N, C-alpha and C positions, 0 to 999 in steps of 0.2 A: 488393483490399479489405483494409485494415489490420484486424488482429484482436489482441486481448489475451486470454490464457487463464491464469487463476489455478489454482494447485494448492498442496497442502500443508496444507490445513485439516484439522480433526478434533476429537476429544474429548481433553481433557487435564485433569489435576488441577491445582488451584491450586498455584502455585509452579513449575509445569513450563514447558517451552519448546516452541515450534513455529517452523518456518521456512516462510514462504510464498514462492512463486515466481510470477512473471508473465511468461510467454513472449509476446513480440511477434512478429508476422509480417505480411507485406504491405508494410511500410515500416520503415525504421530510425528509432529514436527516440533515438539516442545524443546528439543535440544539443538535445534538448528536455526540458522539465521532466516528471517523472513522480512519481506520488503514490500513496499508499494511503489509502483512505477506509474507514469501516465504518458499518454501520447495524444497530442493535439493534432488536428488536421494539418497535413503537410509538414509535420515536424517529426523528429526522431523520438523514440521512446526515451524518457528520462527518469532518473531515480528521484523519488520523492522522500522516502524515509526507510530506515532499516532498524530492526531490533534483533539483537543477538541474545542467546541464552546466557552467554558468559560475561556480558558487559552490562553494567547498570544503565549507562547513558546511551539512548538511541541516537542515531545519526539522522540529520535533516538537511535537505538542500537549502541553500540560502533563500530561495524564493518562498519557502513555506515555514521556515523556522520562526517560532513564536506564534504561529497561527494554527498549525496542525500538530496533532499528538498521535503517535503510534503506540499501540499497546497490544498485549496478547493475553489470552486466557488459555493456558495449557490444558487445564482440565476439560475445557470445551473444544480444544483443538481449533481455536478461532483467533484470527488476527483482526484488529480494528484500526481505523483511521478516523479520528475526530477532526473535522475541518471547520474552523471558525473564521470569521471575517473574510469570507470568500470574495474573490475578485473575478471579474470576467476572464482574466488571463489564466485562471485555474480551470477553465473549461477544457475537458479532455476525457478520453476513456482511461479509467483507472484500473490497473491490473495488480493483483497480488502475486507474489512469487515466493518460492521456498527453495533454499539450498539444501544440499546433502551433507554439509558440514556447517559448523558454527565459526570456522576460522577462515582466514584468507581474505581475498578481495571482496568488496561489497558493492562496488560502483557500476558493474557492468552486467549486461543481460546474460553473458556467458557464465556468470557466477551463480546462476540460479537454474535449477533443473526442472522445477514444476511451476506452471503458470495457470492462472485462472483465465476465464473467457473475457473478462473485462466488464466494467459497468460505467455507463455514461454519466458524467457530471456536467451540467450546463449552468453557468452563472450569468444571469442577465444583468445589464447595467441599468 
């Protein structure tokens, strides 16, 4: 059974940094798209960043572009999200997700078949 487990969340002051990790087990996701989503209280889950096997350039939402960096280590079957210059509005539960293909749509929850349990990121002002 494939499983994704996030780590690295926590409490940080505005302007600080955190690095999230998502360890995959049960199957290799190296050839498939992987993503980070987040969900703030009272809001819908939103896409943060996506990295594909077949494309050099990751996708970032407008709200995090230039501050966050998504990367993957296929040898370790691990996805990362480096978050710099954090803002209070980045406060949310962050989820990693993996698709069963590397192609097609990337923007929607339905595009991903595997999800982690989430890790809380809280940014204080």
